[in-house]
N, C-alpha and C positions, 0 to 999 in steps of 0.2 A: 486488601480492600474487600468489602463484602459483595460477592458476586451478585446477590439479588438486586444490586443498584444497577446493573449493566444490561444494556439491550443490544443485540445483533445489528450492526448496520444494514439498512434494507438496501437491496441491490440497486443500481442505477442503471439508466439506459442512455447509450451513446450512440447516436444514428439508430440503427436497427439491432444493436447489440446490447444484450442485458450483462451487466458486469455484477458478478456477486463479490463482496470485499469482506475478506476474513478478518475482521475486526469488531471490537464491541466498545461502545462508549457509555458513560453514564449521563443522563440528561440534567442530572444535579449534582452538586458539589459532593466529594467523598473526601473523607480524610484518610491518607496513606497510613499503613502501618509502621512503614521505615522509609528511609532514604538512603541513596547511595551516591557516592561521589564518583563519576566516571569521566575519563578523558578519551579522545579519539584513539589514542594509543592502546587502550583497554579492549578495543574491538579489532579483531584480527583480520576482518574483511574490509577495514575502512577503504583501502584502494580501489575496491570494487564498488564503492557506491556512487551514483551519479544521478544527475536530474533527467527529466524527459520533456519532450514537446508533444503535447496531445495531438496536433494535426500531423506531424511526421509519424507517430504511432499508429493513427488511424490509415494513413497511405500504406505504411507497410502491412499493417493487417489485412487490408483490402487487397494488396498484392500477393500475399502469401498467409492465408489465415492459419496455417499449421507451422509457420515458421517461428513460433515464439523461441527466444525472447525479442526478436527484431532489433537488436542491438546494431547489427552490421547493416550496411547498405544491400538492399534486395538485389 
């Protein structure tokens, strides 16, 4: 896809914390150059993927700001 169509996602602020998100997006539709069919089994780390709860993450960050990734109970 043409890189000139994409913009860096601006940072967001959650409470008093500025979060920089390492992703880009196109504000307009783009035509992909190719497509690939993939399944969960194609990704070797699929068992390590999980969701999160924003309120729980905020509490863990407040309790231990340097404890990233805050997966375990503090």
